[in-house]
N, C-alpha and C positions, 0 to 999 in steps of 0.2 A: 504494500500500500504506500510506497514512497512517493508516488506521483498523484496521490489522492488530493482532489480539490476540496478545500475546507471552506464552507460558507459561513457568513455571519448570520445572526438572527434576522436582521432586516432583509438580507438576500433570500433567506428561506421564506420569510413573510411574503415577499414579492412572488416567489415561485409558486407557493401554495395558495396565494391570495387569502391569507389568514392574518389575523391581528397578532400583535406581540404577545398578549396574554395566552392565546391559544397555542402558539408555538412553544412558549415556556411550559404550558400544561402538557403538551406532547413530550417534551424533554423530561419533565418531572415524572410522568407516568411511564417512562422508558419505552414509549412507542416510537420515539425519534431519538436514536443514539447521538451523543455529542461528547466533545472533549473540552476541557478547560485548559487554556494556555494563559498563564498568569491569571488575570482576572477577566479574560475574554472567552466567551463561549463560542465554539465552532462546531458546525455540523458537517459531516462528510457528505459530499454530493451524492455518493452512492446510497447513503442512508435515506436521503430524500427520494431518490428513484425507487428504492425498495418500499418505502412507505406508500408511495403512489401505487405501485404494482400490487401491494397487499390490499389496499383499499379497492382497487379495481376488481381483484379476485373475489373479495367479499361481496361486491355489488352484483357479480355475475350469477 
């Protein structure tokens, strides 16, 4: 995973079209994995893709 793109919370908000509170709720509930670097929260782009795929599979 050395070339993994890490997204900020605002970037995830834009990609998922969700509010800040909802994104942090997904992180807290471990439905959206994240890492903390110093005091900054980062979400792997692959985690966002997997979250979307999982939601699509649930809807089918």
